[in-house]
Backbone as CSV, one residue per row, in Angstrom:
resi,resn,N_x,N_y,N_z,CA_x,CA_y,CA_z,C_x,C_y,C_z
1,MET,257.494,56.075,80.824,256.006,56.404,81.035,255.041,55.806,80.463
2,PRO,253.956,55.686,80.874,253.442,55.292,80.045,252.360,55.995,79.337
3,LYS,251.719,55.221,77.811,251.231,56.174,76.648,249.584,55.919,76.517
4,SER,249.093,57.241,76.494,247.891,56.746,76.100,246.557,56.588,75.716
5,ALA,245.760,55.892,75.711,245.562,55.038,75.353,244.786,55.559,73.673
6,GLU,244.199,56.717,74.245,243.837,57.984,73.115,244.314,58.191,71.936
7,SER,245.776,58.335,72.549,247.189,58.899,71.279,247.359,58.019,70.327
8,ALA,248.004,56.263,71.309,248.613,55.353,70.958,249.611,56.079,70.711
9,VAL,250.356,56.947,71.067,251.340,56.834,71.050,252.438,56.766,71.649
10,LEU,253.630,56.681,72.147,254.970,56.337,73.893,254.804,58.212,74.246
11,GLY,253.996,58.463,75.468,254.459,59.868,75.630,254.881,59.914,77.080
12,GLY,255.253,61.162,77.248,255.921,62.047,78.751,257.080,62.343,78.216
13,ALA,258.112,61.915,79.199,259.615,62.591,79.084,260.637,61.502,78.513
14,TYR,260.089,60.151,79.029,260.971,59.354,78.975,260.339,57.723,78.283
15,VAL,261.167,57.002,78.121,261.016,55.786,77.194,262.031,54.770,77.969
16,ASP,261.020,53.023,77.720,261.905,52.071,77.791,262.141,51.040,77.148
17,LEU,262.767,49.795,77.347,262.794,49.027,76.340,261.463,48.650,76.110
18,ASP,260.832,48.017,76.870,259.802,47.008,77.365,259.223,48.132,76.110
19,GLN,258.727,49.130,76.324,257.810,49.733,74.485,258.297,49.555,73.759
20,LEU,259.630,50.193,73.657,260.026,49.631,72.121,259.341,48.663,71.214
21,LEU,259.873,47.076,72.167,259.972,45.746,71.842,258.368,46.006,71.536
22,ALA,257.256,46.616,72.070,255.870,46.280,71.670,255.527,46.977,70.588
23,LEU,256.543,48.193,70.087,256.091,47.945,68.914,255.564,47.433,67.543
24,ARG,256.571,46.788,67.878,256.593,45.805,66.464,255.578,45.150,66.430
25,TYR,254.421,45.069,67.512,253.025,44.283,67.143,251.813,45.855,66.634
26,LYS,252.395,46.538,66.595,251.474,47.598,65.347,250.801,47.665,64.680
27,SER,250.008,48.054,63.729,248.993,47.345,62.823,249.905,47.707,61.622
28,ALA,250.668,48.770,61.604,251.198,49.608,60.150,252.180,48.279,60.008
29,ALA,252.631,47.872,61.319,253.928,46.948,60.848,253.540,45.716,60.275
30,GLN,252.424,45.255,60.900,251.844,43.675,60.683,252.041,43.896,58.868
31,ASN,251.851,44.778,58.345,251.201,45.065,56.657,252.342,46.344,56.407
32,PRO,253.605,45.453,56.497,254.726,46.500,55.399,254.183,46.373,54.317
33,ALA,253.447,45.610,53.680,253.430,45.595,52.015,252.508,46.671,51.071
34,SER,251.867,47.116,52.540,250.585,48.125,52.266,250.694,49.251,50.892
35,SER,250.117,50.209,50.158,250.184,50.800,49.213,250.423,52.166,49.411
36,SER,250.046,51.914,50.940,249.705,53.359,51.409,251.066,54.021,52.217
37,ARG,252.268,54.541,51.463,253.034,55.207,51.936,253.524,56.505,52.601
38,VAL,253.860,56.939,53.375,253.962,57.910,53.916,255.308,58.553,53.708
39,VAL,256.490,57.458,53.865,257.602,58.320,53.318,257.506,59.009,51.960
40,GLY,257.350,59.917,51.733,257.626,60.839,50.289,258.525,61.563,49.894
41,ASN,258.191,61.932,48.132,259.663,62.347,48.799,259.995,63.984,48.454
42,ARG,258.520,64.564,48.977,258.430,65.837,49.609,257.351,65.678,51.139
43,ALA,257.017,66.717,51.893,256.512,65.919,52.844,255.353,66.030,52.225
44,GLY,254.169,65.287,52.797,253.079,64.867,52.541,252.839,64.361,51.336
45,LEU,253.722,63.430,50.320,253.486,62.720,49.248,254.001,61.418,49.863
46,LYS,253.337,60.907,49.015,253.880,59.511,48.756,254.869,58.685,48.264
47,LEU,255.233,57.713,48.906,256.792,57.450,48.223,256.530,56.428,47.692
48,SER,256.858,56.139,45.506,256.982,55.367,45.094,257.442,53.775,45.408
49,LYS,256.710,53.408,44.816,257.501,52.109,45.635,259.028,51.280,44.550
50,LEU,258.594,52.292,43.568,260.087,51.681,42.993,261.415,52.464,43.836
51,LYS,261.031,53.644,44.488,262.860,54.852,44.902,262.811,53.397,46.282
52,GLY,262.257,52.864,46.997,262.849,52.380,47.833,263.307,51.085,47.612
53,ARG,263.179,49.921,46.622,263.862,49.046,46.231,264.907,49.982,44.404
54,GLY,265.755,48.960,44.554,266.440,48.697,42.909,265.597,47.726,42.485
55,VAL,266.838,47.130,40.987,267.046,46.386,40.282,267.845,45.441,40.606
56,ASP,267.755,44.133,40.020,268.823,43.711,40.688,269.087,42.409,39.470
57,PHE,270.558,42.211,38.872,270.218,41.651,37.693,269.510,40.263,37.858
58,SER,269.059,39.740,37.180,268.416,37.741,37.319,269.372,37.051,36.529
59,GLU,269.329,37.359,35.579,269.390,35.993,34.384,269.121,36.957,32.620
60,VAL,270.392,35.856,31.935,269.934,36.342,30.306,269.132,34.964,29.042
61,ARG,268.352,35.286,28.791,267.673,35.068,28.321,266.975,35.454,26.574
62,THR,266.827,33.805,25.756,266.645,34.677,24.201,265.074,35.784,24.247
63,TYR,265.782,37.096,23.203,265.102,38.021,22.995,264.052,37.453,22.282
64,GLN,262.520,38.251,23.066,261.252,37.635,22.479,260.284,38.503,22.388
65,PRO,259.571,38.889,21.063,258.629,40.108,20.911,257.874,41.268,22.308
66,GLY,258.058,42.771,22.135,257.692,42.906,23.356,258.799,43.730,24.357
67,ASP,260.216,42.937,24.495,261.060,43.178,25.366,261.948,44.466,24.581
68,ASP,262.234,45.168,26.292,262.786,46.261,25.564,263.971,46.584,24.903
69,ILE,264.561,47.143,23.993,265.283,47.100,22.945,266.924,47.138,24.073
70,ARG,266.944,47.991,24.802,267.822,49.199,26.370,268.495,47.799,26.584
71,THR,267.852,46.593,27.282,268.033,45.782,27.873,268.997,44.768,27.072
72,ILE,268.480,44.268,25.627,269.067,43.625,24.796,271.349,43.646,25.624
73,ASP,271.727,42.339,25.966,272.770,41.579,26.083,273.381,41.416,24.580
74,TRP,274.034,42.505,24.325,275.324,42.864,23.016,276.471,41.644,23.073
75,ARG,277.207,41.627,24.048,277.739,40.482,24.115,277.293,38.321,23.772
76,VAL,275.987,38.565,24.248,275.791,37.516,24.184,275.178,37.417,22.929
77,THR,274.544,37.717,22.578,273.776,38.277,21.464,274.951,38.276,20.399
78,ALA,276.066,38.849,19.950,277.468,38.499,19.510,278.083,37.048,19.258
79,ARG,277.893,36.271,20.613,278.248,35.141,20.561,276.950,33.758,20.283
80,LYS,276.358,34.035,20.579,275.703,33.169,20.257,274.759,33.337,19.072
81,ASN,275.219,34.787,18.159,274.440,34.773,16.524,272.867,35.185,16.906
82,LYS,272.848,35.520,18.136,270.701,35.196,18.043,270.991,36.382,19.530
83,PRO,269.611,37.528,19.327,269.297,38.526,20.214,269.207,37.508,21.071
84,HIS,269.753,38.630,22.390,269.459,37.500,23.896,269.368,39.383,24.848
85,THR,268.483,39.197,26.149,268.134,40.054,26.839,268.084,39.939,28.307
86,LYS,268.902,41.044,28.753,269.016,40.911,30.431,267.331,40.358,31.627
87,ILE,267.357,40.233,32.297,266.084,39.940,32.949,266.631,40.456,34.376
88,PHE,265.925,40.938,35.074,265.953,42.168,36.265,264.733,41.547,37.035
89,ARG,265.134,41.806,38.194,264.070,40.913,39.143,264.199,42.799,40.196
90,GLU,263.048,42.536,40.888,263.382,43.319,42.541,264.191,43.326,43.022
91,GLU,264.877,44.409,43.286,265.678,43.997,44.718,265.430,43.873,45.737
92,ARG,265.589,42.163,46.787,265.311,42.331,47.486,265.189,42.492,48.821
93,GLU,266.269,43.372,49.227,266.749,44.447,50.007,268.441,45.012,50.535
94,ARG,267.677,46.050,50.887,268.695,47.550,51.281,268.855,47.595,52.288
95,PRO,269.701,47.148,53.231,270.363,47.429,54.703,269.547,48.809,54.661
96,THR,269.307,48.425,55.840,268.484,49.773,56.602,269.187,50.545,57.681
97,LEU,269.815,51.843,57.394,269.766,52.239,58.842,269.156,53.452,59.387
98,LEU,269.526,53.741,60.848,268.220,54.359,61.668,269.315,55.400,62.254
99,VAL,269.945,56.459,61.935,270.421,57.281,62.804,269.028,58.080,64.057
100,VAL,269.616,58.076,65.607,268.804,58.157,65.966,269.138,59.547,67.381
101,ASP,268.825,60.332,66.689,269.852,61.839,68.052,268.669,61.955,69.502
102,GLN,269.390,61.110,70.048,269.061,61.519,71.403,269.914,62.360,72.079
103,SER,270.239,63.499,71.527,271.064,64.548,72.445,270.761,65.540,73.340
104,GLN,270.737,66.517,73.637,270.348,67.202,73.750,269.692,68.265,74.082
105,GLN,269.414,68.876,72.642,268.111,69.910,72.231,267.425,68.814,72.180
106,MET,267.229,67.918,71.711,265.809,66.737,72.033,265.300,66.739,73.068
107,PHE,265.509,66.776,74.327,264.996,66.500,75.561,263.901,68.251,75.581
108,PHE,263.505,68.311,74.555,262.663,69.351,74.686,260.923,68.851,74.236
109,GLY,259.981,69.434,74.568,258.192,69.117,74.571,257.630,69.923,75.348
110,SER,256.067,69.719,74.353,255.331,71.099,75.284,253.901,70.306,74.751
111,LYS,254.122,68.909,74.033,252.767,68.611,73.954,252.774,66.840,73.779
112,VAL,251.737,66.155,74.682,252.102,65.242,74.751,253.362,63.889,74.814
113,ARG,254.584,64.823,74.398,255.211,63.736,74.927,256.781,64.851,74.187
114,LEU,258.385,64.471,75.168,259.484,65.412,74.197,259.629,64.805,72.655
115,LYS,260.419,66.017,72.602,260.785,65.225,71.075,262.120,64.159,70.495
116,SER,262.975,63.930,71.738,263.800,62.709,72.596,262.925,61.621,72.270
117,VAL,261.357,61.520,72.833,260.417,60.567,72.454,259.611,59.527,71.401
118,ALA,259.254,61.123,71.453,258.626,60.839,69.457,260.665,60.731,68.745
119,CYS,260.333,60.439,68.744,261.772,60.353,67.784,262.692,58.642,68.105
120,ALA,261.904,58.245,69.887,262.843,56.368,70.283,261.936,55.895,69.488
121,ASP,260.373,56.890,69.491,258.918,56.339,68.558,258.984,55.811,67.068
122,LEU,259.286,56.820,66.142,259.361,56.781,65.503,260.567,55.260,65.080
123,ALA,261.503,55.231,65.629,263.430,55.295,65.643,263.146,53.120,65.595
124,ALA,261.589,53.345,66.194,261.640,51.538,66.701,260.364,51.485,65.596
125,ARG,259.730,51.849,65.690,258.583,51.687,64.476,258.965,50.960,62.866
126,ILE,259.884,52.425,62.675,260.467,52.403,61.492,261.705,50.662,61.093
127,ALA,262.079,50.899,62.216,262.586,49.352,62.336,262.266,48.231,62.211
128,TRP,261.551,47.999,63.216,260.521,46.955,63.326,259.523,46.767,61.905
129,GLN,259.548,47.960,61.230,258.718,47.329,59.744,259.937,47.026,58.606
130,ASN,261.243,47.444,58.622,262.079,47.527,57.824,262.294,45.489,58.174
131,LEU,262.135,45.614,59.480,262.696,43.851,59.438,261.617,43.258,59.097
132,ALA,260.617,43.501,59.327,259.213,42.753,58.784,259.506,42.650,57.297
133,ALA,259.973,43.228,56.651,259.646,43.389,54.800,261.440,42.481,54.360
134,GLY,262.217,42.090,55.778,263.054,41.761,54.842,264.692,42.199,54.665
135,ASP,264.753,43.420,55.758,265.929,44.304,55.232,266.522,44.003,56.657
136,ARG,267.689,43.959,56.645,268.848,44.509,57.428,268.489,45.791,58.285
137,VAL,268.653,45.533,59.152,268.436,47.076,60.401,269.366,46.873,61.647
138,GLY,270.472,47.808,61.374,270.715,48.917,61.967,270.734,50.378,62.837
139,GLY,271.593,50.531,62.799,271.632,52.393,63.151,272.461,52.699,64.329
140,VAL,272.641,53.690,63.674,273.780,54.757,65.353,273.047,55.500,66.081
141,VAL,273.176,55.095,67.508,271.934,55.901,68.429,273.663,57.427,69.262
142,ILE,272.992,58.759,68.908,273.949,59.401,69.256,273.027,60.048,70.371
143,SER,274.138,59.981,71.489,274.060,60.764,72.809,274.529,61.967,73.200
144,ASN,274.919,63.104,74.605,275.513,64.066,74.410,276.901,63.624,74.172
145,ASP,277.449,62.689,74.093,278.577,62.341,74.856,279.200,60.685,74.040
146,ARG,278.360,60.065,73.292,279.019,59.000,73.073,278.369,58.786,71.943
147,GLN,278.011,57.655,70.649,277.477,57.051,69.532,277.699,55.929,69.385
148,ILE,276.942,55.269,69.591,276.772,53.446,69.350,276.083,53.071,68.379
149,VAL,276.857,52.625,68.095,277.037,51.762,66.186,276.323,50.273,65.937
150,HIS,275.159,50.592,65.654,274.971,48.554,65.684,274.777,48.807,64.422
151,ARG,275.474,47.649,63.793,275.521,47.316,61.873,274.117,46.301,61.758
152,PRO,273.982,46.549,60.312,272.885,46.076,59.901,272.765,44.726,60.414
153,TYR,271.690,44.016,61.161,271.276,41.973,61.000,270.051,41.859,61.099
154,ARG,269.106,41.071,60.374,267.997,40.428,59.603,267.590,39.599,61.202
155,THR,267.414,40.097,62.022,267.518,39.489,63.482,266.367,40.147,64.079
156,ALA,265.212,39.307,65.162,265.070,40.517,66.086,265.699,40.405,67.277
157,LYS,266.794,40.253,67.469,267.822,40.588,68.543,268.687,41.967,68.097
158,ALA,269.050,41.624,66.904,269.581,43.514,67.200,268.785,44.310,66.519
159,VAL,267.376,44.382,66.569,266.733,45.249,66.432,266.517,45.910,67.908
160,ALA,266.362,44.757,68.741,266.548,44.908,70.119,267.690,45.554,70.964
161,ARG,268.785,45.375,70.380,270.216,45.761,71.084,270.033,47.378,70.367
162,LEU,269.409,47.480,69.543,269.421,48.931,68.728,268.536,49.440,69.706
163,LEU,266.659,49.042,70.339,266.294,50.224,71.366,267.317,49.788,72.110
164,ASN,267.618,48.783,72.656,267.974,49.540,74.095,268.489,50.636,73.835
165,GLY,270.009,50.673,73.188,270.803,51.790,72.503,269.973,53.482,73.422
166,VAL,268.912,53.005,72.147,267.663,54.394,72.110,267.601,54.424,73.262
167,SER,267.282,53.644,74.105,266.132,53.685,75.349,267.430,54.169,76.626
168,GLU,268.538,53.737,76.335,269.391,54.284,77.768,270.003,55.677,77.443
169,CYS,269.773,55.774,75.682,270.378,56.925,76.165,269.276,57.901,75.777
170,ASN,268.310,58.197,76.037,266.797,58.809,76.311,266.500,58.566,77.932
171,GLN,267.282,57.738,78.699,266.741,57.747,79.813,267.738,58.425,80.724
172,ASP,269.390,58.526,79.883,269.949,59.526,80.024,270.782,61.084,80.607
173,LEU,269.462,61.671,79.488,269.135,63.461,79.783,268.465,63.852,80.187
174,LYS,269.106,64.025,80.798,268.561,65.225,81.842,268.810,66.602,81.877
175,PRO,267.689,67.799,82.624,267.950,68.920,82.288,268.993,69.505,82.601
176,GLY,269.415,70.272,82.215,270.683,71.334,82.469,271.968,70.299,81.540
177,ASN,271.832,69.421,81.124,272.772,68.599,80.711,273.477,69.604,79.233
178,VAL,274.767,68.955,79.287,275.875,69.767,78.577,275.302,69.523,76.596
179,ASP,275.623,70.422,76.120,275.385,70.814,74.860,275.873,69.551,73.575
180,GLY,274.660,69.028,72.942,275.372,68.141,71.949,275.265,68.174,70.792
181,SER,275.852,69.281,70.425,275.486,69.452,69.483,277.249,68.495,68.441
182,ALA,277.573,68.875,69.147,279.415,68.005,68.681,279.334,66.319,68.950
183,SER,278.238,65.908,69.775,278.441,64.377,69.729,277.600,64.195,68.124
184,VAL,276.907,64.897,67.809,275.513,64.840,66.624,276.576,64.877,65.395
185,ASP,277.680,65.863,65.569,278.344,65.839,64.159,279.655,64.839,64.163
186,GLU,279.722,64.495,65.018,280.499,62.964,65.556,279.819,61.631,64.779
187,GLY,278.658,62.338,65.263,277.582,60.644,64.809,277.939,60.594,63.538
188,MET,277.304,62.321,62.754,277.077,61.802,61.572,278.687,61.773,60.504
189,MET,279.395,62.197,61.011,280.518,61.292,60.738,280.980,59.743,60.493
190,ARG,280.459,59.126,61.442,280.573,58.022,61.932,279.711,57.436,60.872
191,VAL,278.608,57.655,60.749,277.801,57.044,59.625,278.227,57.405,57.855
192,ARG,278.940,58.169,58.429,279.593,58.463,56.599,280.459,57.691,56.602
193,ARG,281.031,56.884,57.372,282.299,55.581,57.206,281.621,54.564,57.358
194,LEU,280.297,54.196,57.753,280.084,52.920,58.217,278.725,52.862,56.733
195,THR,278.135,53.881,56.074,277.337,53.346,54.918,278.370,53.968,54.016
196,ARG,278.651,52.759,52.430,279.025,53.083,52.048,277.922,53.266,50.663
197,THR,277.659,52.553,50.638,276.492,52.153,49.190,275.023,51.513,49.083
198,ASN,273.978,51.688,49.031,273.005,51.295,48.954,272.724,50.703,49.808
199,PHE,272.442,52.010,50.770,272.124,51.529,52.158,270.263,53.018,52.274
200,ARG,269.810,52.594,52.813,268.706,53.353,53.281,269.244,54.125,54.409
201,ILE,268.935,55.141,54.611,269.825,55.777,55.930,267.717,56.636,56.179
202,PHE,267.647,56.307,57.106,266.553,57.308,58.030,267.360,57.774,59.647
203,ILE,266.534,59.753,58.965,268.102,60.557,60.237,266.891,60.650,60.612
204,LEU,266.860,60.885,62.066,265.574,61.153,63.117,266.299,62.222,63.309
205,SER,265.754,63.819,63.508,266.822,64.513,64.574,265.309,66.080,64.453
206,ASP,265.997,67.221,64.946,265.012,68.508,65.131,265.937,69.175,63.900
207,PHE,267.398,68.417,63.703,268.570,69.557,62.721,268.711,70.319,63.039
208,ALA,268.829,70.715,64.112,269.572,71.644,65.175,270.546,72.218,64.890
209,GLY,271.069,73.145,64.635,272.665,73.501,64.767,272.580,74.194,63.109
210,ASP,273.966,74.268,62.418,274.179,74.514,61.655,273.857,73.486,60.402
211,LEU,272.971,74.510,60.064,272.208,73.868,58.566,273.613,73.548,57.655
212,ASP,274.428,74.456,56.845,275.218,74.339,56.079,275.926,72.629,56.443
213,ARG,276.212,72.957,58.121,277.483,71.217,58.140,276.414,69.758,58.076
214,TRP,274.915,70.482,58.115,274.204,68.975,58.185,273.627,68.707,56.824
215,GLN,273.799,70.069,56.126,274.190,69.471,53.967,275.129,68.985,53.674
216,GLN,276.676,68.965,53.719,277.858,68.397,53.597,277.611,67.174,54.155
217,HIS,277.327,67.239,55.560,276.856,65.302,56.257,276.029,64.795,55.187
218,LEU,274.786,65.398,54.500,273.594,64.376,53.784,274.058,64.619,52.230
219,HIS,274.679,65.400,51.598,274.490,65.568,50.348,275.707,64.162,50.520
220,GLN,276.637,64.288,50.923,277.680,62.646,50.680,277.135,61.827,51.148
221,LEU,276.398,61.262,51.928,275.202,60.439,52.029,274.766,59.604,50.847
222,ALA,274.164,60.781,50.492,272.834,60.759,49.648,274.031,60.763,47.719
223,ARG,275.049,60.695,47.987,275.662,60.633,46.965,275.163,58.637,46.474
224,HIS,275.486,57.722,47.292,275.161,56.631,47.003,274.632,55.833,47.757
225,ASN,273.466,56.784,48.931,272.218,55.755,49.059,271.211,56.774,49.527
226,GLN,269.935,56.025,49.760,268.730,56.727,50.040,268.684,56.966,51.044
227,VAL,268.657,58.741,51.545,268.395,59.184,52.486,266.917,60.059,53.160
228,VAL,266.444,59.317,54.102,264.955,60.223,53.949,265.354,61.202,55.440
229,LEU,264.763,62.186,55.709,265.569,63.513,56.514,263.290,63.333,57.419
230,VAL,263.606,62.546,59.230,262.321,62.657,59.331,262.983,64.298,60.640
231,HIS,261.807,64.810,60.317,262.223,65.789,60.925,261.293,66.067,62.145
232,ILE,261.622,65.641,63.493,260.714,66.105,64.525,261.075,67.507,64.841
233,TYR,259.731,67.566,65.390,259.800,69.227,65.888,258.515,69.309,67.409
234,ASP,259.101,70.300,68.354,257.621,70.463,69.211,256.364,72.128,68.252
235,PRO,255.220,71.803,68.351,255.052,73.137,67.882,254.699,74.400,68.747
236,LEU,255.342,74.045,70.214,255.755,75.424,70.435,257.273,75.815,69.563
237,GLU,257.873,75.539,69.092,259.046,75.846,68.112,258.679,76.049,66.733
238,GLN,257.061,76.360,66.866,256.999,76.962,65.535,256.055,78.568,65.636
239,HIS,255.704,78.219,66.870,254.764,79.393,66.826,254.660,79.183,68.939
240,LEU,254.285,80.661,68.577,254.745,81.236,70.727,253.837,81.120,70.963
241,PRO,253.209,80.329,72.482,251.786,79.793,73.223,250.865,81.498,73.128
242,PRO,249.888,81.048,73.253,248.809,82.866,73.517,249.610,83.731,74.261
243,ALA,249.011,85.052,73.823,249.979,85.895,74.177,249.485,86.089,75.887
244,ASP,250.704,86.679,76.543,250.723,86.211,78.348,252.284,85.954,78.843
245,HIS,252.623,86.200,80.340,253.625,86.156,80.407,253.753,84.506,81.219
246,TYR,255.011,84.808,80.947,255.647,83.093,80.999,256.771,83.111,81.690
247,ALA,257.391,81.827,82.070,258.713,81.475,83.017,259.039,80.025,82.618
248,VAL,260.311,79.928,81.653,260.940,78.712,81.525,262.162,78.589,82.567
249,THR,262.341,76.833,82.320,263.938,76.796,83.301,264.198,75.792,83.082
250,ASP,265.492,75.571,82.791,266.598,73.771,82.175,266.831,73.529,83.467
251,GLY,266.447,73.924,84.403,266.842,73.055,86.197,267.583,73.899,86.262
252,GLN,268.041,74.909,85.814,269.050,75.875,86.693,269.550,77.240,86.187
253,SER,268.756,77.749,85.570,268.568,78.895,85.340,267.113,79.650,85.106
254,ARG,266.331,80.508,85.018,264.700,80.892,85.166,264.714,81.729,84.417
255,LEU,263.818,82.222,82.906,263.507,83.019,82.315,262.415,83.615,81.725
256,GLN,261.794,84.814,81.919,260.944,85.291,81.887,260.842,85.850,80.991
257,PHE,259.019,85.498,79.701,258.731,86.718,78.897,257.725,86.689,78.538
258,TYR,257.409,87.638,77.643,255.709,87.827,77.471,255.489,87.847,75.719
259,THR,254.520,86.890,75.646,254.094,86.379,73.915,253.121,87.698,73.453
260,GLY,252.975,88.214,74.149,252.225,89.358,73.540,252.870,90.233,72.635
261,ASP,253.261,90.287,72.041,254.350,91.113,71.234,254.269,90.726,69.971
262,ARG,253.535,91.256,68.887,253.149,91.023,67.822,254.208,90.877,66.994
263,GLN,254.545,91.760,66.753,255.726,91.992,65.912,257.002,90.538,66.035
264,LEU,256.883,90.530,67.899,258.136,88.736,68.017,257.230,87.764,67.654
265,ARG,255.986,87.719,67.838,255.631,86.350,67.806,256.261,86.277,65.620
266,ASN,255.418,87.474,65.125,255.919,87.179,63.837,257.071,86.903,63.781
267,LYS,258.251,87.617,64.137,259.730,86.839,63.477,259.599,85.707,64.353
268,TYR,259.344,85.259,65.483,259.169,84.067,65.884,258.792,82.847,64.637
269,ALA,258.019,82.788,64.270,256.963,81.999,63.732,257.663,82.474,62.440
270,GLN,258.254,83.635,61.518,259.338,83.486,60.213,260.444,83.044,60.211
271,ARG,261.343,83.018,61.606,262.496,82.365,61.852,262.145,80.527,61.213
272,PHE,261.087,79.720,62.109,260.904,79.031,62.368,260.628,78.026,60.543
273,ALA,259.884,79.230,60.152,259.960,78.472,58.352,260.404,78.845,57.614
274,GLU,261.276,79.837,58.023,262.544,79.779,56.713,263.898,78.585,56.847
275,ARG,263.765,78.071,58.214,264.467,77.340,58.585,263.782,76.371,58.214
276,LEU,262.343,75.917,57.564,261.789,74.629,57.371,262.005,74.304,55.853
277,GLU,261.959,75.764,55.552,262.515,75.351,54.286,263.435,75.277,53.611
278,THR,264.348,75.829,54.412,265.856,75.244,54.319,266.619,74.244,54.193
279,LEU,265.533,73.315,55.396,265.871,71.295,55.548,264.859,70.908,53.898
280,LYS,263.509,71.659,53.213,263.245,70.539,52.393,263.998,71.273,50.941
281,GLN,264.591,72.157,51.048,265.475,73.056,50.212,266.575,72.236,49.986
282,MET,267.104,71.636,51.078,268.635,70.639,51.052,268.545,69.680,50.932
283,CYS,266.733,69.303,50.673,266.290,67.527,49.840,266.153,67.889,48.410
284,GLN,266.082,68.975,47.994,265.838,68.668,46.568,266.810,68.201,45.590
285,HIS,266.776,66.251,45.404,267.512,65.529,45.305,267.340,64.191,45.534
286,ASP,267.382,63.476,44.569,266.377,62.380,44.211,267.011,61.350,45.056
287,ALA,267.969,61.194,45.232,268.483,60.380,46.462,267.791,60.756,48.480
288,MET,267.369,62.168,48.332,266.367,61.931,49.808,265.053,63.077,49.429
289,THR,264.832,62.197,50.842,262.915,62.690,50.997,263.115,63.668,52.476
290,TYR,262.148,63.874,52.453,262.010,65.004,53.508,260.498,64.647,54.321
291,VAL,259.981,64.358,55.936,259.481,64.722,56.008,258.832,64.371,57.653
292,ALA,258.122,65.777,58.256,257.777,66.468,59.034,256.954,65.795,60.200
293,VAL,257.696,65.588,60.840,256.270,64.661,62.244,256.570,65.760,63.448
294,GLN,255.284,66.566,64.092,255.180,67.192,65.082,255.189,65.966,66.383
295,THR,255.405,66.809,67.573,256.266,65.903,68.623,253.892,65.555,69.365
296,ASP,252.976,66.439,68.656,251.558,65.693,69.076,250.522,65.048,67.968
297,ASN,251.464,64.920,67.406,250.972,63.351,66.163,250.549,61.745,66.401
298,THR,249.277,62.333,66.668,249.045,60.577,67.489,248.782,59.590,66.153
299,SER,248.990,60.259,65.073,248.679,58.994,63.967,249.628,58.056,63.443
300,LEU,251.001,58.168,64.273,252.057,57.008,63.636,251.542,55.845,63.353
301,ASP,250.517,55.311,63.701,249.838,54.030,63.532,249.680,54.082,61.993
302,GLU,249.239,54.827,61.421,248.433,54.906,59.684,250.278,54.866,59.428
303,MET,251.435,55.524,59.554,252.533,55.761,58.488,252.704,54.012,58.768
304,VAL,253.915,54.531,57.103,254.382,52.846,56.503,255.397,53.849,55.180
305,TRP,256.907,53.122,56.821,257.852,53.580,56.327,259.307,51.962,55.210
306,VAL,258.405,51.407,54.851,258.987,50.302,53.989,258.863,50.948,52.431
């Protein structure tokens, strides 16, 4: 589907590979070292430069005044009978893995695009930015009935193969398809088997279904990796539309409802707010980050994900 020049994001019900490849040249991707970070420890905060990258041992040298005594290498000091200290450098690479949810519950949207399209759009931006930063990039694409695994590599071809899998699964979505929650659960199990330690894992989903099950997966991953939850939701999931009579269909059945009941509107908004808060509480972990993105957010060019 074409994108709006005004919105500068991919719009509509479907995406294709060419659109995802073109996102490589977005402004944020051209400057991945920018200090303007949008991936924060909580929604709305900025990411510390030190959190995304670790430190790696470089060498041992003679102790100099001002060196941190906590970095003294006592074995070398005892052997040479002279104080020596360990020198560390910023870790240059942390493999990036994207978990891209293209299952049935993502095939929904009321403004600008469907959640599945927003998810694909964000996945491409994150992949290209991390590749430009020098990281190996891979991913697991989850559809209704399969999980496509792409191991991390530091090449544009590898990212293109990942995005091709995203576009294929995106275009397989149709109204009335089967529920894909079982595939999502299996996909998360495959992610846990693939990532052992020191990965940076972006999980792009609406996190539908059993949040206790999500928590099990996420906290297992966060034991040895950095996990970023990118929560994609539609404004209609947060609040009911203005008071009126409406009809909706999934392609097979049709439902009519009235949104003028104040009690119904309040309960609807409260249920979403409670689920949102539960997701945020799940991320109260040193190795986890929560970021919320609405489908009608048109400021994605300003976001930096490295």
